[in-house]
N, C-alpha and C positions, 0 to 999 in steps of 0.2 A: 860822395854824397849817400848814396844808397847804404852802405856799409853803416853809416851813424842812424840812418832810420831804421835799419835791420836792428841795429842794437837797441833802439828805443823799444820798438815793438817786442822783441825777445825780452826786455827787462817787465815791459806791462804784463806779458803773457805770464811771466814768473810770478810777479805779484799777483795776479788774479788767480792763479793755480795755489798759491800758499794760503792766500785768504779764502780760499774755496767759496769764492765770489760769483755770482750769477748777473751779471749785467744786462744781457739779453743773448739772443740767440747768435746775433752778428759777432759778437765780441767774447767768443769763448776761447781759452788758451789753445785749442786746435787750430780755429782759424786764425788767430794771431801768429801762431806758429809758421801756418801755410803763407801767411803774408810778409813774415821775416825771411823764410828762405826764397821767396820771389824776389825779395829785395838784394839778397846775398847773390842770387843768380844774375840778377841785371847789373850788379856791381862787377862782377867777375866777368861778364860779359863786355863791359868797358861803357855801358851806357849811362850817362850823368857824369863822366870823367870831364874834369876842368881842363881840357888842353885848348890852347889857341891854335887856330888855323890861320896860316899864312896864305896870302894870295901871291900871285907872280909880281916880282918888282919889274 
């Protein structure tokens, strides 16, 4: 799940960089890059993985 979110964030950062758009100080390509890298790190750490936990039978 976090990998999909990271891909969307990276795509948005790329579009903003290509368009040379300034939305606000919070949404610069650099801050979106850091948010995407955070999502990739969380994905690689296994957070947000859809695993089903079983209890004892």
